[in-house]
VMD Tcl script that draws the C-alpha trace (Angstrom):
set ca {
  {0.11 0.15 -0.48}
  {2.64 2.33 0.81}
  {4.27 1.74 -2.38}
  {0.89 2.88 -4.03}
  {0.78 5.75 -2.15}
  {3.67 6.98 -3.47}
  {3.14 6.67 -6.85}
  {-0.29 8.43 -6.75}
  {1.36 11.01 -4.91}
  {4.13 11.72 -7.97}
  {1.12 11.11 -10.41}
  {-0.64 14.27 -8.48}
  {2.50 16.01 -8.04}
  {3.90 16.13 -11.29}
  {0.62 15.65 -13.51}
  {2.70 13.59 -16.27}
  {4.41 17.10 -16.49}
  {6.66 15.63 -18.99}
  {4.11 13.53 -21.10}
  {2.70 16.41 -23.43}
  {2.18 20.26 -23.22}
  {-1.22 20.52 -23.09}
  {-3.82 23.06 -23.11}
  {-5.87 23.76 -19.81}
  {-9.20 23.53 -21.75}
  {-11.45 20.40 -22.07}
  {-14.17 19.45 -23.86}
  {-17.53 22.06 -23.48}
  {-20.42 19.30 -22.05}
  {-22.78 22.36 -20.71}
  {-23.27 26.12 -20.75}
  {-20.79 28.24 -18.82}
  {-23.54 29.21 -16.00}
  {-23.63 25.57 -15.15}
  {-24.01 24.84 -11.29}
  {-24.01 21.47 -10.02}
  {-26.51 21.68 -7.10}
  {-29.96 23.53 -7.53}
  {-30.31 27.36 -6.02}
  {-32.50 27.55 -2.72}
  {-35.97 29.15 -3.26}
  {-35.01 31.16 0.28}
  {-31.72 32.42 -1.24}
  {-30.54 34.84 -4.07}
  {-27.32 34.87 -5.83}
  {-25.38 37.47 -7.68}
  {-22.20 38.19 -9.40}
  {-19.58 39.84 -7.58}
  {-16.04 40.82 -8.10}
  {-12.76 42.26 -6.18}
  {-9.37 42.25 -6.32}
  {-6.60 40.98 -4.03}
  {-3.42 42.90 -2.72}
  {-1.43 41.68 -5.69}
  {-3.89 43.38 -8.56}
  {-5.92 39.94 -9.44}
  {-9.52 40.48 -10.06}
  {-11.62 37.58 -8.44}
  {-14.91 36.53 -9.17}
  {-17.10 35.33 -6.88}
  {-21.26 34.40 -5.83}
  {-22.60 36.45 -3.09}
  {-25.47 34.62 -1.54}
  {-27.73 35.76 0.54}
  {-31.21 35.07 2.61}
  {-34.09 36.14 1.15}
  {-36.21 36.82 4.51}
  {-32.58 39.21 5.26}
  {-33.80 41.10 8.68}
  {-33.24 44.70 9.41}
  {-29.84 44.22 11.21}
  {-26.40 43.74 9.64}
  {-25.73 40.23 8.66}
  {-23.01 37.50 9.91}
  {-20.78 36.58 6.82}
  {-18.53 33.90 5.30}
  {-16.20 33.53 2.29}
  {-15.94 30.17 1.18}
  {-13.39 28.58 -1.67}
  {-12.05 25.11 -2.67}
  {-11.82 22.15 -3.35}
  {-8.12 23.08 -4.71}
  {-8.64 22.94 -8.46}
  {-12.21 23.53 -8.15}
  {-14.55 26.49 -9.42}
  {-17.06 28.17 -7.11}
  {-20.32 26.45 -9.58}
  {-19.08 23.50 -6.85}
  {-18.34 22.67 -3.96}
  {-18.20 26.34 -2.30}
  {-21.50 27.01 -3.80}
  {-23.26 24.28 -2.90}
  {-21.85 25.15 1.03}
  {-22.85 29.01 0.29}
  {-26.41 27.88 -0.76}
  {-27.07 26.09 2.51}
  {-25.46 28.30 4.90}
  {-27.38 31.54 3.31}
  {-30.19 29.83 3.47}
  {-29.54 29.44 7.24}
  {-29.13 33.25 7.54}
  {-26.07 34.37 6.56}
  {-24.21 36.23 3.63}
  {-21.82 33.80 1.80}
  {-19.54 34.68 -0.39}
  {-18.03 31.55 -2.48}
  {-15.16 32.45 -5.02}
  {-13.06 31.48 -7.60}
  {-8.90 31.62 -6.39}
  {-6.95 33.60 -8.35}
  {-5.69 32.29 -12.06}
  {-8.88 29.85 -11.80}
  {-12.48 29.50 -13.17}
  {-13.58 33.19 -13.80}
  {-11.04 34.84 -11.39}
  {-8.30 36.87 -13.37}
  {-4.22 35.65 -13.44}
  {-2.21 34.65 -15.90}
  {-1.02 32.20 -16.30}
  {-4.25 30.61 -16.04}
  {-4.56 27.36 -13.74}
  {-1.90 28.08 -11.50}
  {-1.75 27.63 -7.64}
  {-0.04 29.08 -5.18}
  {-0.26 28.85 -1.13}
  {0.43 32.53 -0.54}
  {-1.80 34.12 -3.42}
  {-4.69 31.34 -2.70}
  {-4.11 32.52 1.27}
  {-4.12 36.10 0.44}
  {-7.44 35.68 -1.75}
  {-9.72 34.84 1.37}
  {-8.16 37.73 2.92}
  {-9.55 39.76 -0.09}
  {-12.89 37.79 -0.04}
  {-12.84 39.17 3.72}
  {-12.26 42.50 2.42}
  {-15.25 42.28 0.28}
  {-17.30 41.31 2.77}
  {-16.70 43.93 5.38}
  {-17.52 46.99 3.37}
  {-21.25 46.05 2.04}
  {-23.75 47.72 3.87}
  {-25.43 44.86 5.00}
  {-22.81 42.82 6.79}
  {-21.12 43.33 10.32}
  {-17.64 43.77 9.45}
  {-17.00 41.83 13.15}
  {-18.61 39.07 12.39}
  {-16.76 37.49 9.43}
  {-15.04 33.73 9.46}
  {-14.18 32.08 6.36}
  {-14.59 27.87 5.44}
  {-12.01 26.21 3.21}
  {-12.77 22.64 1.75}
  {-9.86 20.34 0.74}
  {-6.74 22.25 0.04}
  {-7.93 25.49 0.46}
  {-8.86 24.43 4.23}
  {-5.33 24.67 4.59}
  {-5.50 28.38 3.62}
  {-8.28 28.70 5.43}
  {-6.45 28.28 8.72}
  {-3.33 29.84 7.25}
  {-5.65 33.03 6.13}
  {-6.99 32.82 9.60}
  {-3.73 32.73 11.63}
  {-2.87 36.28 10.26}
  {-5.95 37.69 9.39}
  {-7.46 38.94 12.86}
  {-10.22 40.23 11.40}
  {-11.56 36.45 10.85}
  {-13.65 36.09 13.97}
  {-14.05 31.42 13.25}
  {-12.63 29.49 10.81}
  {-14.07 25.73 9.45}
  {-12.13 23.02 7.24}
  {-13.95 20.12 5.23}
  {-12.35 17.29 4.14}
  {-9.19 19.28 5.05}
  {-5.90 18.83 2.93}
  {-2.46 20.69 3.39}
  {-1.25 20.78 0.26}
  {2.23 22.26 1.39}
  {2.12 18.94 3.16}
  {1.05 16.55 0.40}
  {3.02 18.26 -2.61}
  {6.50 18.06 -0.77}
  {6.07 15.05 1.22}
  {3.32 12.76 -0.40}
  {0.01 10.86 0.73}
  {1.45 9.84 4.29}
  {4.57 11.56 3.81}
  {5.88 8.75 2.33}
  {8.13 10.33 -0.06}
  {11.93 10.22 0.54}
  {14.43 12.84 0.45}
  {15.94 11.02 -3.10}
  {12.15 10.85 -4.41}
  {11.92 14.74 -3.65}
  {15.33 15.68 -4.81}
  {14.17 14.40 -8.70}
  {10.90 15.94 -8.55}
  {12.83 19.07 -7.66}
  {15.26 18.51 -10.71}
  {12.87 17.64 -13.14}
  {10.62 20.90 -12.25}
  {14.00 23.06 -12.91}
  {14.37 21.36 -15.97}
  {10.78 22.08 -16.57}
  {11.47 25.92 -16.28}
  {14.71 25.86 -18.44}
  {11.85 24.43 -21.41}
  {8.88 27.29 -20.56}
  {11.75 30.18 -20.09}
  {13.01 28.72 -23.68}
  {9.54 28.27 -25.10}
  {8.08 31.88 -23.44}
  {5.55 30.35 -21.73}
  {4.19 27.63 -19.68}
  {3.51 23.89 -20.51}
  {0.74 22.18 -18.56}
  {0.73 18.67 -17.53}
  {-1.89 16.03 -18.33}
  {-6.06 16.44 -17.75}
  {-6.74 15.32 -14.32}
  {-8.79 12.94 -13.17}
  {-8.62 10.73 -16.41}
  {-11.17 7.55 -16.40}
  {-10.02 5.12 -14.28}
  {-8.98 1.74 -15.75}
  {-8.78 -0.74 -12.59}
  {-5.52 -0.10 -11.16}
  {-5.97 3.20 -9.47}
  {-5.87 3.36 -5.84}
  {-9.84 4.08 -4.83}
  {-9.90 7.74 -3.72}
  {-8.36 8.58 -7.44}
  {-11.99 6.39 -8.56}
  {-14.09 8.96 -6.24}
  {-12.36 12.26 -7.56}
  {-13.23 10.76 -10.89}
  {-16.60 9.75 -10.02}
  {-17.28 13.41 -8.83}
  {-15.51 15.78 -11.18}
  {-16.03 13.90 -14.05}
  {-19.45 12.94 -14.30}
  {-22.50 14.74 -14.20}
  {-22.60 15.06 -10.45}
  {-20.04 17.55 -10.19}
  {-18.30 18.37 -13.51}
  {-17.37 21.95 -14.60}
  {-15.64 22.65 -17.76}
  {-13.69 25.80 -15.56}
  {-12.81 23.39 -13.36}
  {-8.85 22.26 -13.33}
  {-9.91 18.77 -11.70}
  {-13.03 18.24 -14.51}
  {-10.14 17.51 -17.68}
  {-8.16 20.55 -17.33}
  {-4.79 20.89 -15.92}
  {-2.22 22.53 -13.82}
  {1.17 24.52 -15.15}
  {3.63 22.16 -14.78}
  {5.72 24.35 -12.68}
  {2.51 24.58 -10.13}
  {3.98 22.22 -7.33}
  {7.37 23.96 -6.87}
  {6.08 27.26 -4.44}
  {4.47 24.37 -2.32}
  {7.64 22.36 -1.97}
  {9.27 24.55 0.94}
  {6.01 26.82 2.11}
  {4.42 24.79 5.10}
  {1.53 26.65 5.60}
  {-0.09 25.56 8.97}
  {3.45 26.93 11.07}
  {1.45 29.23 13.01}
  {-1.77 27.32 13.08}
  {-1.30 28.03 17.19}
  {-1.98 31.77 16.50}
  {-5.59 31.53 15.45}
  {-6.45 30.86 19.37}
  {-8.30 32.67 21.11}
  {-10.53 32.49 17.78}
  {-12.19 28.99 17.45}
  {-11.75 26.19 15.48}
  {-13.81 23.57 13.53}
  {-12.09 20.90 11.43}
  {-14.77 18.42 9.91}
  {-13.34 15.06 8.00}
  {-14.64 11.67 7.00}
  {-14.20 8.80 8.68}
  {-12.99 6.85 5.74}
  {-11.25 9.31 3.61}
  {-7.59 8.82 2.82}
  {-6.94 12.79 3.54}
  {-8.41 12.51 7.42}
  {-4.45 12.09 8.96}
  {-4.98 16.20 7.53}
  {-7.44 17.17 9.43}
  {-6.32 15.57 12.77}
  {-2.45 16.58 12.61}
  {-3.80 20.19 12.38}
  {-6.36 19.79 15.19}
  {-3.91 18.53 17.15}
  {-1.47 21.45 16.35}
  {-4.13 24.19 16.94}
  {-4.91 25.31 20.35}
  {-8.28 25.73 21.95}
  {-10.69 26.05 21.31}
  {-11.38 23.73 18.74}
  {-13.53 20.86 17.50}
  {-13.19 18.18 15.45}
  {-15.68 16.45 13.93}
  {-15.78 12.83 12.23}
  {-18.18 12.29 9.78}
  {-19.15 8.28 10.10}
  {-18.56 6.25 7.27}
  {-17.86 9.22 4.98}
  {-14.84 9.37 1.76}
  {-13.37 12.29 1.23}
  {-15.69 13.29 -1.84}
  {-18.72 12.87 0.32}
  {-18.14 16.27 2.11}
  {-18.45 18.09 -1.48}
  {-21.64 17.71 -2.25}
  {-23.52 14.92 -0.11}
  {-26.14 17.06 1.88}
  {-27.08 14.19 4.26}
  {-23.44 13.82 5.29}
  {-22.09 17.69 5.53}
  {-22.91 18.62 9.00}
  {-24.67 21.90 7.79}
  {-26.54 22.20 11.47}
  {-23.15 21.89 13.27}
  {-21.72 24.40 10.87}
  {-24.34 26.86 11.62}
  {-24.64 26.80 14.84}
  {-20.67 27.03 15.50}
  {-20.44 30.14 12.96}
  {-23.79 31.38 14.73}
  {-21.96 30.88 18.47}
  {-19.03 32.70 17.13}
  {-19.82 35.19 15.19}
  {-21.15 37.74 17.92}
}
mol new
graphics top color blue
foreach p $ca { graphics top sphere $p radius 0.5 }
foreach p [lrange $ca 0 end-1] q [lrange $ca 1 end] { graphics top cylinder $p $q radius 0.2 }
display resetview
């Protein structure tokens, strides 16, 4: 099993970056306004945009409860999973939580989806952390929102960025993660920290060679498409990713994970930038960490919980795998999220 996990990690890390120089578009299977969930009849949704401190314009959807009260609303910023867009999981979470009385912005991170930034489909632990703070900027200047009652939620890889953002952005009053990944840990050490120094060194050498190729070409190479149809030999969680991202359940044409690809050198900045170094500094603000009992990623959540200071809570969802917490509204503990934020955004 250890060998299989190493192989899976190396596939995800490099994206088979030397196999092809692929453009980051996949076949268009539906209109660009497609959402993977139904908008609640108790909620309104409107397109919004705002800039981060790097000058990149982020695209978001602002969800508001229709029965909006006279007093200013508590608010949440949501993003993730890593490689997903706001029409997928983050929008579903926003829809559910707006129905419960929050103002919620679900946004596309820099370089992805409808947000700005070139080259397309680039990940960055620094800039993706900043994206959360930019969403807080946006929420805090809205007339109907109480800027002293803002929290954030990170899903999958954006769980790590959400914790990192909260550690440095004291305006955030509470943070929750769902089915969390620490992207800097998995890309630098592999799943279950199984990558050896020799393997890491080889990967870095390959990435350095790719930089020479990109510099000579004057453009950025892309890896192979993500989440190809399984052939039966993959580890189970890769099959589960396919079942979400490449079927009608969760496909979106702008999602990196729905058959597009990251820039080949995206892993570089993740390799030596441990984003959860200062997780203890979230305290005394509260942390809620949610993970699936059977998720391959569960250990990321357990480590983050162990390293965080009080007040903190770890919720393990019985029988859930990683992607169950992307869209299974019968398993995602929305009551827990609602109560957590209502209790702490005051």
